[in-house]
Every structure is written in structure tokens, then in C-alpha cells.
N, C-alpha and C positions, 0 to 999 in steps of 0.2 A: 180293154181300157178305153175310157171315154175321151173323145177329142175335146179338149178344154176350149179351143177357139170357137167351137160351134155352140157351146153351152150358153144359154141366155139367162141373165140375171134380171130380176125385177127390181124396180126402184125401191120397193119396200124393204129389200134385204139390206140396204145401206142405211146406216143411222147417220143422218146429216147433222143432227143436233149435238153429236158428241164432240166434234172439233169446231173451234171457232176459226174463221178465216182470219187472215192478217188484218184486213180492213176492219172487221168487227172488233178485234183486239185493240186496234188503234182508236176506234170510236169510244171504247170504254174508258180510255184515259182522258178524254176531253168532254166538255159539255158543249153541244152544238145547238145553235139556234139560227133559223133562216127566216128572213123576211122577203117575200116574193111580191113582185108587181107593185113596188113602191113608186108612187107617181112623182118622181123627180129624176132628173137625168143623173146618170152614174158619175159624171164628171163633177157635179155639185156635191154628191154624197161622199165621193172619195176625199174631198178636202177635209171633211169632218172625221172620216174614218182614219185618215193618216195621223190625226192628233192622238188617238187612243191606242194605236197598234203597238203591242209590246209593253204597255203600261200595266201597273197593278189595277185591279178591278175597282177598288175604292177611289183611287185617283181618277180613273177613267170616268166613273159616274159623276164625280165632282166637276170635272171638266165639262161634261155634257149637260149638267144641270145649269151651269152658268154661261152657256153659250147662246148667242142670239140666232144662230143659223137654224133654218127650218128642219134640216135633216137631223139635228141633235136629238130631238125627242124620240123619234122612231128608233134611232140607233141605241139610245139609252134603254128603251123598252125591250129591244131585241137582246141587248147585253144582260139585262136582268133575267130574261128567259133562259139564256145560256147558262147563267149561274144556277138557276133553279134546276135545269136539266142535269147539270153536273152533280148537284147535291142529291138528286133523285136516284142516282145509281146506287147499287147495293153497297152498304158500308161506308158511304161518303157523307152521311148526314151531319157528322161532327166537324166537317171542314169549315173553317172560318173564311170570310171574304178577304181577310188580310193575306191569306196564303195563295190566293188566286191571281192569275194574270191573264190578259187578253193575248192568247197565243197567236192567233191569226184573225184578221178581219179583212175581208175583200168584197168588193162591189163589182158586179157584172151588169152589163146592159140587159134589160128586159125587152119585151116587145114594144113596138112603136105604134101608137094610134096615128093614123094618117088622115089629115084633113085637107080640104082644098081651100084655096084662097084665090081671089081674082087677081091676075097679074096684068102687066102692061100690055097693050095692044091685043087684047082679047085672049091672052094666054092664061093658063092656070098655074099656080105655084103650090107645092106641097108644104104643109106645116106638119112637122113630125113632133108629136107629143111623146116624149121618151119616158120610159120607166126603168127601174133597176131592181136587181136582186142583191140582198145583203146577207152575208154569211159570217157568223162569229164563232170562233172556237176558244173556249176558256179552259185552262189547265192549271195545275198547281205549280208553284215556283219550284225550279229544280235546285 
């Protein structure tokens, strides 16, 4: 009788494509779009993002189009990308924008470009030019 503990299995014997992980199944339910290294501080972008969080997609696009904030246009563009990504899933081409909502939207700080500035009494001061990462999840109304 063979000792099972010593038997080695190759990776090719396992079919990894048969089962979806829980994260993959969750990703199929939502349309995700990410904007990275947007050259504006996360604090300023969050002001606009808070206005559209949890709203219907049509309403959110209307709010973003009529807003004078600089962050509104990139957020609108990313939102439209998330809608297109959601509709691009198998069998979801027929979904109307009326049935979609902004499930989650969050803004994280990105890298900082550091610049030097002359300070008082011969010192140097840093100028931090901040960037941000924007992530939008779009899903159907429950």
C-alpha cells in the first residue's frame, strides 16, 4: 500500500478554472472602475465622492455634470467606465442605467511628489504634491 503523505501531485492535476473564488463571484456582481494617480489630493476628491455615494447612476451623473469642482469630471468619467464594465459582463447587456446605483465609491491617497522650497534662515521646506486613487463599484438596485 502506498503512503499517501509522500505522494507528490503536480499543479497540472488540479483544475483551477472549475471553481470561482468568493472574491471573483463578488466581482461579477458589480462593475468596478479604478482611476489611479489622479493629481489632486484625496481630501478634495472625497468632497465630490461623498455627494454621489449610494445614489442612482443617472442622478449621480447629473450631479457631476453640473458641478464646478475640478474633481467632478474625472469622477464622472470613471463612473461611466464602471457602468460600461458592469454591462460588459456576460448576460448583462440589457441592463438599463435606471436600475444601477453607485454601491461604493472611495478615495485613497496616492504617492506624493516631493519638492523643495526655500525656507527662512537658510532652511528648506518640503512641498508635497499629493495624488489620489479613486475606486467606484456599480451594482443593480436590490
